[in-house]
TILUMPA-47187 format. One line per 5 residues: number of its first residue (from 1); their letters; for each residue z, y, x of C-alpha. Coordinates in nm, 4 decimals, always signed. Each point is the difference from the previous one (the first is absolute). Example, Ala and Ser with C-alpha at 12.3 -4.5 7.8 and 13.67 -1.06 7.14 Angstrom:
1) as) +0.7800 -0.4500 +1.2300  -0.0660 +0.3440 +0.1370
//
This chain:
1) mrraf) +1.8600 -7.9887 -9.4362  +0.2461 +0.2384 -0.1693  -0.0382 -0.1891 -0.3304  +0.0655 -0.3381 +0.1687  +0.3254 +0.1169 +0.1667
6) pivvl) +0.2119 +0.0059 -0.3213  -0.1227 -0.3487 -0.0843  +0.1037 -0.1295 +0.3442  +0.3428 +0.1626 -0.0356  +0.0409 -0.1478 -0.3485
11) cavla) -0.0852 -0.3508 +0.1263  +0.2499 +0.0367 +0.2851  +0.2738 +0.1144 -0.2397  -0.0702 -0.2897 -0.2361  +0.0056 -0.2519 +0.2873
16) atggl) +0.3303 +0.1367 +0.1336  +0.1519 +0.0007 -0.3491  -0.1062 -0.3590 -0.0649  +0.1294 -0.1182 +0.3371  +0.3357 +0.1733 -0.0420
21) aylls) +0.0424 -0.1320 -0.3553  -0.0867 -0.3530 +0.1175  +0.2518 +0.0192 +0.2863  +0.2830 +0.1379 -0.2160  -0.0607 -0.2528 -0.2777
26) wqygv) -0.0184 -0.2858 +0.2524  +0.3264 +0.1057 +0.1664  +0.1733 +0.0375 -0.3362  -0.1256 -0.3387 -0.1223  +0.1021 -0.1722 +0.3239
31) saakq) +0.3445 +0.1640 -0.0160  +0.0510 -0.1127 -0.3613  -0.1228 -0.3523 +0.0802  +0.2306 -0.0088 +0.3042  +0.3057 +0.0978 -0.2063
36) aatvd) -0.0759 -0.2572 -0.2703  -0.0810 -0.2747 +0.2524  +0.3189 +0.0735 +0.1983  +0.2088 -0.0419 -0.3150  -0.1860 -0.3178 -0.1019
41) varya) +0.0176 -0.1686 +0.3410  +0.3717 +0.0834 +0.0252  +0.0538 -0.1575 -0.3420  -0.1913 -0.3144 +0.0990  +0.1863 -0.0192 +0.3314
46) dnlkg) +0.3403 +0.0442 -0.1659  -0.0879 -0.2772 -0.2460  -0.0916 -0.2342 +0.2841  +0.3044 +0.0974 +0.2076  +0.2348 -0.0527 -0.2941
51) rlern) -0.1347 -0.3510 -0.0621  +0.0341 -0.0914 +0.3685  +0.3567 +0.1312 +0.0286  +0.1127 -0.1879 -0.3123  -0.1372 -0.3278 +0.1363
56) ellpy) +0.1505 +0.0340 +0.3495  +0.3550 -0.0653 -0.1216  -0.0658 -0.3513 -0.1321  -0.0605 -0.1773 +0.3391  +0.3242 +0.1516 +0.1293
61) liaqq) +0.1980 -0.1298 -0.2983  -0.1556 -0.3464 +0.0300  +0.0851 -0.0081 +0.3710  +0.3703 +0.0228 -0.0905  -0.0043 -0.3149 -0.2155
66) aqvrd) +0.1697 -0.3199 +0.1145  -0.2981 -0.2199 -0.1030  -0.2218 +0.1899 +0.2449  +0.2408 -0.0242 +0.2947  +0.0619 -0.3678 -0.0730
71) vlqsp) -0.3684 -0.0967 +0.0067  -0.0535 +0.1937 +0.3258  +0.3043 -0.1626 +0.1650  -0.0853 -0.3520 -0.1181  -0.3274 -0.0472 -0.1910
76) spgrv) +0.0945 -0.3225 -0.1755  -0.2033 -0.1056 -0.3066  +0.2824 +0.0927 -0.2356  +0.0475 +0.3449 +0.1504  -0.3754 +0.0623 +0.0048
81) aaana) -0.0213 -0.0957 -0.3687  +0.2904 +0.2321 -0.0867  -0.1594 +0.2885 +0.1900  -0.3362 -0.0641 -0.1672  +0.1591 +0.0050 -0.3448
86) ylaev) +0.1921 +0.3198 +0.0758  -0.3085 +0.1802 +0.1340  -0.2101 -0.1135 -0.2978  +0.2619 +0.1227 -0.2481  +0.0342 +0.3415 +0.1673
91) nqrar) -0.3767 +0.0441 +0.0336  -0.0476 -0.0859 -0.3661  +0.2088 +0.3053 -0.0809  -0.1233 +0.2258 +0.2822  -0.3682 -0.0903 -0.0622
96) mtaly) -0.1135 +0.0184 +0.3588  -0.2819 -0.2053 +0.1486  +0.2398 -0.2157 +0.2014  +0.3458 -0.0139 +0.1609  +0.0510 -0.2257 +0.3013
101) viaad) +0.2449 -0.0821 +0.2794  -0.1280 -0.0311 +0.3596  +0.1827 -0.1755 +0.2816  +0.0433 +0.1595 +0.3419  -0.3065 -0.1867 +0.1326
106) gtala) -0.2217 +0.1573 -0.2692  -0.0204 -0.3032 -0.2345  +0.0542 +0.0580 -0.3730  +0.2781 -0.2347 -0.1204  +0.0212 +0.1001 -0.3689
111) asnwn) -0.2068 +0.2082 -0.2409  -0.0128 +0.1015 -0.3637  -0.3443 -0.1664 -0.0275  +0.1189 -0.3289 +0.1557  -0.1498 -0.2080 -0.2837
116) rpdsf) -0.3486 +0.1536 +0.0092  -0.3032 -0.1130 +0.2030  -0.0015 +0.3349 +0.1854  +0.3714 -0.0250 +0.0887  +0.1223 +0.1944 +0.3023
121) vggrf) +0.2347 -0.2863 +0.0971  -0.0966 -0.1297 +0.3428  -0.2118 +0.3052 +0.0848  +0.0413 +0.1608 +0.3401  +0.0486 +0.3773 +0.0057
126) afrpy) +0.1302 +0.0697 +0.3505  -0.3094 +0.2095 +0.0827  +0.0563 +0.2360 -0.2944  +0.1486 +0.3421 +0.0925  +0.2366 -0.0008 -0.2979
131) fqaam) +0.1584 -0.3255 +0.1273  +0.0342 +0.1366 +0.3525  +0.1560 +0.3269 -0.1231  +0.2595 -0.1846 -0.2108  +0.0878 -0.2366 +0.2872
136) qggtg) +0.0752 +0.3108 +0.2070  +0.2501 +0.1138 -0.2655  -0.2118 +0.2544 -0.1872  -0.1863 +0.0174 -0.3283  -0.3497 -0.1444 +0.0195
141) rfygi) -0.2786 +0.1758 -0.1878  -0.3595 -0.1195 +0.0145  -0.3121 +0.0005 -0.2156  -0.2603 -0.2658 +0.0557  -0.1972 -0.2917 -0.1385
146) gttvg) +0.2065 -0.3154 -0.0375  -0.0912 -0.2863 +0.2312  +0.0955 -0.2656 -0.2557  -0.1970 +0.1008 -0.3102  -0.2081 +0.2872 +0.1368
151) epgyf) +0.1402 +0.2565 -0.2450  +0.1066 +0.3481 +0.1182  +0.3526 +0.1255 -0.0474  +0.2846 +0.2098 +0.1348  +0.2584 -0.1965 +0.1997
156) vsqpv) +0.3585 +0.1214 +0.0411  +0.2636 -0.1973 +0.1892  +0.3701 +0.0049 +0.0941  +0.1929 -0.2004 +0.2615  +0.2466 -0.2727 -0.1004
161) rdggr) +0.3143 +0.0213 +0.2129  +0.2663 -0.2567 +0.0766  +0.2748 +0.2103 +0.1420  -0.1720 +0.2128 +0.2637  -0.2927 -0.2423 +0.0478
166) iigvv) -0.3373 +0.0222 -0.1795  -0.0894 -0.3500 -0.1197  -0.3065 +0.0734 -0.2128  -0.1897 +0.2388 -0.2235  -0.0356 +0.0550 -0.3768
171) aakin) -0.3435 +0.1377 -0.0940  -0.1542 +0.1206 -0.3245  -0.3703 +0.0350 -0.0749  -0.0824 +0.2736 -0.2508  -0.3334 +0.0519 -0.1743
176) lewfr) -0.1188 +0.3636 +0.0195  -0.3377 -0.0472 -0.1687  +0.1296 +0.2028 -0.2961  -0.0254 +0.3134 +0.2143  -0.3796 -0.0274 +0.0074
181) nlgdd) -0.0101 +0.0722 -0.3740  +0.2129 +0.3169 +0.0121  -0.2960 +0.2343 +0.0498  -0.1043 +0.1418 -0.3369  -0.3492 +0.1015 +0.1190
186) rsapl) -0.2159 -0.2688 +0.1627  -0.2109 +0.2742 +0.1641  +0.3115 +0.1171 +0.1893  +0.0981 -0.2888 +0.2325  +0.3701 -0.0644 +0.0664
191) vvsde) +0.0795 -0.1919 +0.3210  +0.2973 -0.1070 +0.2125  -0.0424 -0.0514 +0.3754  +0.2308 -0.1495 +0.2626  +0.1199 +0.1525 +0.3261
196) hriif) -0.3455 -0.0646 +0.1539  -0.1664 +0.1724 -0.3011  -0.1483 -0.3275 -0.1244  -0.0439 +0.0158 -0.3785  +0.1719 -0.3009 -0.1591
201) lsslp) +0.0319 +0.1286 -0.3588  -0.2895 +0.1810 -0.1665  -0.1130 +0.0787 -0.3525  -0.3545 -0.0575 +0.1342  -0.0450 -0.3653 +0.1054
206) qwqyr) -0.2702 +0.0911 +0.2551  +0.2517 +0.2098 +0.1959  +0.2481 -0.2877 +0.0332  +0.0772 -0.0879 +0.3656  -0.2001 +0.2944 +0.1371
211) aqqpl) +0.1404 +0.2307 +0.2683  +0.0291 +0.3736 -0.0564  -0.0579 +0.0537 +0.3724  -0.1540 -0.1988 +0.2889  +0.2497 -0.2579 +0.1290
216) ppdvl) +0.0733 -0.0400 +0.3743  -0.0413 -0.3527 +0.1432  +0.3750 -0.0471 +0.0476  +0.0633 +0.0741 -0.3711  -0.2667 -0.2503 -0.1038
221) ktvqs) +0.1590 -0.2569 +0.2306  +0.3445 +0.0599 -0.1556  -0.1375 -0.0376 -0.3542  -0.1752 -0.3241 +0.0948  +0.3029 -0.1468 +0.1815
226) trqyh) +0.2298 +0.0583 -0.2992  -0.2710 -0.1271 -0.2371  +0.0930 +0.2986 -0.2146  -0.3245 +0.0019 -0.1949  -0.0887 -0.3660 +0.0589
231) sqqir) -0.3768 -0.0369 +0.0535  -0.0999 +0.3435 -0.1341  -0.2334 +0.1958 +0.2273  +0.1419 +0.3518 +0.0390  -0.2789 +0.2591 +0.0089
236) plsfd) +0.0358 +0.3803 +0.0047  -0.0772 +0.1918 -0.3179  -0.2996 +0.2296 +0.0430  +0.1122 +0.3598 -0.0563  +0.0050 +0.3428 +0.1677
241) vqqrl) +0.2889 +0.2449 -0.0065  -0.1653 +0.3275 -0.1047  +0.3116 +0.2188 -0.0053  +0.3711 -0.0502 +0.0649  +0.1894 +0.2061 -0.2562
246) dghsd) +0.3496 -0.0778 +0.1307  +0.1945 -0.2940 +0.1321  -0.0135 -0.1766 -0.3359  -0.3552 +0.0527 -0.1325  -0.3604 +0.0049 +0.1234
251) ivaip) -0.3498 +0.0440 -0.1362  -0.2068 -0.3071 +0.0898  -0.3548 -0.1212 -0.0634  -0.0262 -0.3654 -0.1106  -0.2162 -0.1605 +0.1228
256) agsgr) -0.0558 +0.2009 +0.3172  -0.2937 +0.2382 -0.0181  -0.0227 -0.0140 -0.3792  +0.0499 +0.2880 -0.2394  +0.2920 -0.1722 -0.1760
261) hflaa) +0.3128 +0.1919 +0.0927  +0.3581 -0.0992 -0.0818  +0.3343 +0.1713 +0.0407  +0.2251 -0.2535 +0.1723  +0.3704 +0.0593 -0.0769
266) hhqld) +0.2389 -0.2009 +0.2201  +0.3652 -0.0939 -0.0522  +0.1899 -0.1730 +0.2811  +0.2638 -0.2686 -0.0640  +0.2749 -0.0481 +0.2581
271) qpdwq) +0.1079 -0.3580 -0.0686  -0.2432 -0.1683 +0.0267  -0.2345 +0.2193 +0.2073  -0.2712 +0.0254 -0.2653  -0.2223 +0.2803 -0.1199
276) vtyyv) -0.1085 +0.0497 -0.3620  -0.3314 +0.1880 -0.0315  -0.1567 +0.1344 -0.3179  -0.3707 +0.0898 +0.0214  -0.0971 +0.2598 -0.2617
281) plaqv) -0.3773 +0.0584 -0.0399  -0.1090 +0.3623 +0.0478  -0.3339 -0.0285 -0.1813  +0.1320 +0.1930 -0.3011  +0.1535 +0.2656 +0.2274
286) rmnar) -0.3368 +0.0453 +0.1733  -0.1760 +0.0178 -0.3368  +0.2479 +0.2643 -0.1191  -0.0598 +0.2015 +0.3187  -0.3757 -0.0073 -0.0577
291) iaala) +0.0464 +0.1080 -0.3607  +0.2281 +0.2845 +0.1150  -0.2605 +0.1124 +0.2552  -0.2757 +0.0002 -0.2629  +0.2238 +0.1857 -0.2454
296) avfav) +0.0863 +0.2629 +0.2632  -0.3667 +0.0478 +0.0915  -0.0886 +0.0306 -0.3672  +0.2805 +0.2527 -0.0629  -0.0923 +0.2171 +0.2990
301) glaca) -0.3685 -0.0179 -0.0906  +0.0808 +0.0998 -0.3553  +0.2166 +0.2872 +0.1261  -0.2832 +0.1199 +0.2227  -0.2430 -0.0175 -0.2907
306) laftw) +0.2393 +0.1986 -0.2177  +0.0470 +0.2571 +0.2760  -0.3752 +0.0383 +0.0346  -0.0348 +0.0484 -0.3742  +0.2824 +0.2547 -0.0023
311) rqrrq) -0.1701 +0.1919 +0.2817  -0.3246 +0.0068 -0.1921  +0.1761 +0.1377 -0.3037  +0.1788 +0.2654 +0.2010  -0.3308 +0.1316 +0.1217
316) rtaam) -0.0999 +0.0659 -0.3576  +0.3172 +0.1937 -0.0984  -0.1697 +0.3353 +0.0539  -0.2297 -0.0644 -0.2967  +0.2879 -0.0967 -0.2336
321) krsri) +0.1887 +0.3345 -0.0394  -0.0590 +0.0222 -0.3704  +0.1148 -0.3562 -0.0436  +0.3145 +0.0896 +0.1959  +0.0768 +0.2870 -0.2401
326) eleqr) -0.0346 -0.2348 -0.2929  +0.2222 -0.2428 +0.1801  +0.2694 +0.2684 +0.0505  -0.0101 +0.0825 -0.3696  +0.0342 -0.3652 -0.0796
331) vaert) +0.2984 -0.0259 +0.2361  +0.1683 +0.2904 -0.1796  -0.0437 -0.1787 -0.3295  +0.1350 -0.3201 +0.1485  +0.2999 +0.1948 +0.1359
336) adlnd) +0.0847 +0.1162 -0.3511  -0.0279 -0.3569 -0.1195  +0.2264 -0.1055 +0.2854  +0.2664 +0.2511 -0.1049  -0.0101 -0.1390 -0.3522
341) snrrl) +0.0310 -0.3526 +0.1379  +0.2970 +0.1102 +0.2138  +0.1834 +0.1343 -0.3043  -0.0638 -0.3219 -0.1892  +0.1254 -0.1960 +0.3011
346) qqevq) +0.3267 +0.1955 +0.0049  +0.0508 -0.0786 -0.3673  -0.0601 -0.3705 +0.0683  +0.2542 +0.0121 +0.2847  +0.2620 +0.1443 -0.2327
351) ervra) -0.0762 -0.2698 -0.2567  +0.0399 -0.2705 +0.2648  +0.3330 +0.1454 +0.1184  +0.1276 -0.0142 -0.3581  -0.1311 -0.3567 -0.0400
356) eselr) +0.1717 -0.1012 +0.3246  +0.3311 +0.1358 -0.1287  -0.0392 -0.2000 -0.3216  -0.0880 -0.3083 +0.2052  +0.3209 +0.0308 +0.2054
361) aaqse) +0.2019 +0.0201 -0.3207  -0.1756 -0.3096 -0.1374  +0.0630 -0.1848 +0.3260  +0.3704 +0.0836 -0.0208  +0.0137 -0.1406 -0.3529
366) lvqas) -0.1881 -0.3104 +0.1163  +0.2531 -0.0605 +0.2798  +0.2843 +0.0232 -0.2518  -0.1790 -0.2440 -0.2320  -0.0564 -0.2402 +0.2917
371) klaal) +0.3739 +0.0045 +0.0757  +0.0829 -0.0848 -0.3616  -0.2611 -0.2794 +0.0004  +0.1521 -0.1442 +0.3185  +0.3450 -0.0055 -0.1637
376) gqmaa) -0.1437 -0.1785 -0.3037  -0.1798 -0.2535 +0.2201  +0.3224 -0.0837 +0.1875  +0.1916 -0.0524 -0.3267  -0.2770 -0.2143 -0.1473
381) githe) -0.0267 -0.2035 +0.3233  +0.3739 -0.0829 -0.0004  -0.0148 -0.1022 -0.3682  -0.3028 -0.2200 +0.0631  +0.1520 -0.1795 +0.3011
386) lnqpl) +0.3330 -0.0673 -0.1791  -0.1623 -0.1501 -0.3144  -0.0515 -0.3416 +0.1651  +0.3659 -0.0540 +0.1122  +0.1315 +0.1387 -0.3317
391) aalrs) -0.2121 -0.2479 -0.1947  +0.1315 -0.2809 +0.2212  +0.3595 +0.1237 -0.0541  -0.0500 -0.0155 -0.3770  -0.1414 -0.3525 +0.0224
396) fsdnt) +0.2839 -0.1260 +0.2234  +0.2686 +0.1632 -0.2172  -0.1412 -0.1622 -0.3189  -0.0105 -0.3385 +0.1719  +0.3556 +0.0472 +0.1299
401) rille) +0.1339 +0.0654 -0.3502  -0.1650 -0.3185 -0.1330  +0.1247 -0.2053 +0.2973  +0.3507 +0.1402 -0.0434  +0.0025 -0.1109 -0.3631
406) rgeqa) -0.1011 -0.3481 +0.1137  +0.2709 -0.0059 +0.2630  -0.2378 -0.0543 +0.2915  +0.2093 +0.1835 +0.2603  -0.2112 -0.0904 +0.3070
411) evken) -0.3175 +0.1429 -0.1511  +0.1935 +0.3084 -0.1154  +0.1173 +0.0540 +0.3589  -0.3566 -0.0271 +0.1316  -0.1264 +0.2519 -0.2579
416) lqaia) +0.2793 +0.2446 +0.0829  -0.0886 -0.0292 +0.3687  -0.3643 +0.0659 -0.0887  +0.1046 +0.3090 -0.1982  +0.1984 +0.1252 +0.3015
421) dltdr) -0.3013 -0.0575 +0.2255  -0.2206 +0.1950 -0.2428  +0.2364 +0.2986 +0.0017  -0.0139 -0.0033 +0.3813  -0.3760 -0.0189 -0.0297
426) mgkit) -0.0071 +0.3066 -0.2295  +0.1968 +0.1943 +0.2602  -0.2428 -0.1054 +0.2710  -0.2969 +0.0998 -0.2200  +0.1308 +0.3557 -0.0398
431) gqlrq) +0.0525 +0.0138 +0.3780  -0.3538 -0.1246 +0.0608  -0.1399 +0.2590 -0.2450  +0.1853 +0.2758 +0.1886  -0.1550 -0.1259 +0.3230
436) fagks) -0.3430 -0.0044 -0.1701  +0.0393 +0.3582 -0.1293  +0.1167 +0.1178 +0.3430  -0.2877 -0.1735 +0.1830  +0.2378 -0.1789 +0.2352
441) rprdv) -0.1387 -0.2068 +0.2851  -0.0177 -0.3757 -0.0643  +0.2573 -0.2211 +0.1648  -0.0804 -0.2920 +0.2283  +0.1030 -0.2627 -0.2548
446) sadlt) -0.1767 -0.3143 -0.1151  +0.0183 -0.1930 -0.3258  -0.0243 -0.3707 -0.0849  -0.3132 -0.0090 -0.2162  +0.0831 -0.3225 -0.1866
451) qainn) +0.3523 +0.1218 -0.0834  -0.1360 +0.3348 -0.1228  -0.2483 -0.1771 -0.2307  +0.2705 -0.2321 -0.1379  +0.2422 +0.2889 -0.0605
456) slsll) -0.2711 +0.1988 -0.1795  -0.0911 -0.2929 -0.2250  +0.3691 -0.0557 -0.0775  +0.0425 +0.3602 -0.1131  -0.3175 -0.0221 -0.2109
461) rgrlh) +0.0953 -0.3339 -0.1560  +0.0367 +0.1435 -0.3491  -0.3256 +0.1974 +0.0117  -0.1953 -0.3011 +0.1296  +0.0919 -0.2252 -0.2936
466) gieva) -0.3109 -0.1843 -0.1163  -0.2012 +0.0912 +0.3118  -0.0913 -0.2567 +0.2665  +0.0848 +0.1373 +0.3472  -0.1418 -0.1789 +0.3081
471) vqpek) +0.1135 +0.0928 +0.3534  -0.2523 -0.1230 +0.2588  +0.0929 +0.0768 +0.3645  -0.2582 -0.0868 +0.2652  +0.0948 -0.2813 +0.2384
476) glqda) +0.2363 +0.1308 +0.2667  +0.1094 +0.3039 -0.2024  +0.2881 -0.1576 -0.1943  +0.2510 +0.1636 +0.2386  -0.2063 +0.3124 +0.0759
481) rvwcd) +0.1753 +0.3318 +0.0531  -0.1542 +0.3443 -0.0405  +0.1021 +0.3458 +0.1163  +0.1550 +0.1540 -0.3113  +0.3431 +0.0644 -0.1443
486) plqle) +0.0888 -0.3051 -0.2153  +0.1079 +0.2104 -0.2972  -0.3109 +0.2173 +0.0101  -0.2187 -0.3098 +0.0297  +0.1656 -0.1428 -0.3131
491) qvlin) -0.0599 +0.3355 -0.1756  -0.3733 -0.0238 +0.0708  -0.0235 -0.3675 -0.1039  +0.1964 +0.0596 -0.3221  -0.2325 +0.2869 -0.0866
496) ligna) -0.3213 -0.1966 +0.0700  +0.1094 -0.3228 -0.1748  +0.1529 +0.1918 -0.2912  -0.3204 +0.2014 -0.0458  -0.2021 -0.3233 -0.0002
501) aealr) +0.2272 -0.1503 -0.2664  -0.0328 +0.3073 -0.2241  -0.3790 +0.0028 +0.0446  -0.0181 -0.3677 -0.1011  +0.2096 +0.0507 -0.3122
506) egqsg) -0.2031 +0.3031 -0.1078  -0.3449 -0.1467 +0.0724  +0.0125 -0.3817 -0.0556  +0.2557 -0.0765 -0.2652  -0.0048 -0.3693 -0.0961
511) qnlri) -0.2057 -0.1152 +0.2978  +0.1029 -0.1821 +0.3187  +0.1803 +0.2783 +0.1904  +0.0148 -0.0498 +0.3783  +0.1140 +0.2046 +0.3004
516) evivd) -0.0717 -0.1131 +0.3572  +0.1918 +0.1272 +0.3041  -0.2149 -0.0958 +0.3014  +0.1189 +0.0551 +0.3585  -0.2498 -0.0097 +0.2873
521) aelet) -0.0365 +0.1607 +0.3421  -0.2665 +0.1596 +0.2164  +0.0856 +0.0606 +0.3686  +0.3324 +0.1929 -0.0071  -0.0159 +0.0937 -0.3708
526) vrirv) +0.1553 -0.1944 -0.2903  -0.1560 +0.0543 -0.3429  +0.1754 -0.0661 -0.3318  -0.2502 -0.0242 -0.2860  +0.1311 +0.0353 -0.3573
531) rdngp) -0.2828 -0.1242 -0.2239  -0.0082 -0.0430 -0.3799  -0.2541 -0.1323 -0.2495  +0.0270 +0.3021 -0.2246  -0.2676 +0.2497 -0.1086
536) giaad) -0.0084 +0.1767 +0.3383  +0.0074 +0.3731 +0.0783  -0.2333 +0.2465 -0.1677  -0.2703 +0.1313 +0.2356  +0.0922 +0.3646 -0.0628
541) alprl) +0.3713 -0.0694 +0.0621  -0.0408 -0.1965 +0.3270  -0.0480 +0.3027 +0.2331  +0.3079 +0.1770 -0.1459  +0.2516 -0.2864 -0.0094
546) fepff) +0.2108 +0.1384 +0.2857  +0.0122 +0.3607 -0.1246  +0.3500 +0.1135 -0.1116  +0.0457 +0.0075 -0.3817  -0.3300 -0.1779 -0.0666
551) ttrqg) +0.0523 -0.3001 -0.2327  -0.2102 -0.2105 -0.2375  +0.2986 -0.1346 -0.1983  +0.1597 +0.1799 -0.2880  +0.3488 +0.1067 +0.1024
556) glglg) -0.0720 -0.0528 +0.3710  +0.1165 +0.2600 +0.2558  -0.2808 -0.0478 +0.2534  +0.2447 -0.0108 +0.2959  +0.0365 -0.3710 +0.0800
561) lpiss) -0.3298 -0.0455 +0.1853  +0.0185 +0.3340 +0.1932  +0.3529 -0.0862 +0.1184  -0.1063 -0.3556 +0.0919  -0.3014 +0.1332 +0.1947
566) siaqe) +0.2225 +0.2502 +0.1812  +0.2444 -0.2774 +0.1004  -0.2869 -0.2095 +0.1403  -0.1381 +0.2940 +0.1988  +0.3480 +0.0858 +0.1279
571) yggql) +0.0124 -0.3360 +0.1808  -0.3568 +0.0123 +0.1320  -0.1611 -0.1936 -0.2874  -0.2023 +0.0785 -0.3092  -0.0319 -0.0875 -0.3691
576) earnt) -0.3441 -0.0575 -0.1551  -0.1266 -0.0907 -0.3470  -0.3210 -0.1590 -0.1188  -0.1493 -0.2016 -0.2834  -0.0811 -0.3669 +0.0474
581) gsgae) -0.2307 -0.2012 -0.2213  +0.2904 -0.1021 -0.2244  +0.2569 +0.2778 +0.0152  +0.1655 +0.2531 +0.2315  +0.1317 -0.0470 +0.3537
586) filsl) +0.2404 +0.2168 +0.2014  +0.0044 -0.0599 +0.3786  +0.3121 +0.1023 +0.1956  -0.0656 -0.0025 +0.3783  +0.2940 +0.0219 +0.2439
591) rraal) +0.0386 -0.0501 +0.3747  +0.1245 -0.3439 +0.0971  +0.3344 +0.0001 +0.1795  +0.0119 -0.0936 +0.3702  +0.0356 -0.3593 +0.1268
596) tqdqh) +0.3464 -0.1468 +0.0175  +0.1731 -0.0609 +0.3329  -0.0530 -0.3780 -0.0340  -0.3735 +0.0516 -0.0281  +0.0035 +0.2198 +0.3097
601) diil) +0.1894 -0.2726 +0.1918  -0.2714 -0.2558 -0.0900  -0.2684 +0.2230 +0.1542  +0.1993 +0.0467 +0.3219
//
């Protein structure tokens, strides 16, 4: 009995240790999952809320238009056609499912999809809550399945007023199916439920149109009367709430009675009254808790085994006196060795102090050398940037002398004006270089891309002799503007086109020399591609092209491309280089300037 007692105590200690480790690991894992899920569900909810708020303004703006009031006051064929055309044009730009105008009796008079088989024109929407809310002077918000085509969507509406009287409603149907694909992990369902906690958006199709709680009969009657979810049968989702962590998160078992537990993180939206819920599976948290319990049991068991072994050894210490004496002698010897090691350590410390002093002196010299290098870089940069205008000045002055001898006064006047413009340009270049050296903030200024290309080619006219230059703007980009200072944009283009010309002359003498300037766009970015049919860029030089003072040409300064790249980055763009199958290509990407006021007026 006395021998069994320690074993019983050991088992009890191991069980308590495992249970405590499991509980602490579970609580920690749940807390970490709760924090991450709270951040994620807030991000998803903010994304959804932002989309909804941006789309709510459009029905209000449409309700102010004369075409809409005219068709509601007198729905003649001509006015209906005008309203249909206006709604179709606006919806083409807004990209909603549909825009439509509803009369006071609930009948749709005009719609953006008037010419489609599933047109809303003629449909009756008086029973819809969003129509009723707008007719009472408020903003209607409603999610449901459309009665015309049977497709779900979010409906937002605004009243149309004639003086103080409401004569109709403008409604917009918005597709929210994109939200179902926001969840990165398919094992963690993301859902949106309405004010009755009916799930109408879900990353899991089988949860669509399921209720998160049992619905009272009056709620079911309201949903059926408004035909919110058409013919869908609303059934409750089978789950048990295992633990309520706070007002915004729970631990639930789905389905009810199963061992699959989820952390449900909720985020409430005010307008509309929706709830976004993110279900994070806790299987990994439970697995980690089990592993922690096993590790704790193993550690305590190992500690007990070590303690037992230590106790056994202690009982034998009486028979080890001679060994202890030998051990003391050995310790004395080790102490002497330690003193020797301590002396050597002090010597090493002194050596390191001396080395640190020498390092500080070397660092001081390095700082001074860096200052001198910076001064040299500034001087070289100014010389490099002024070479282009100086070459153009020489060309114009030579031409002016010849024209003056011929007596062609008009051409002489034009050349003198060009020389004056170039001197102004040289002054602006030095100003721009000072701004570059001082890292000044970019100005909100845009440049005409076509004009910048033409000016650059004009300045490079002498260097491009014998080279075919093709400018190919994409359709619709002939008048494009980009965010960049016009002079700095010309600096970059002159550098890229001039480099291409020099590469062609060095690598393909006597062949068909060609430079292409291609302009295209992607979303809000305009790209200018300068492409040549030369020998291309060496593979070992390509990664270092934008390093200051790196050049592959004899006599080059290695500053043109770094300065051009810095200008592009200063205005939110970038400069890239690559080899094509038949030469080199430099890609300058800049942000496209905003729409003009005329284009904004067309949308409104």
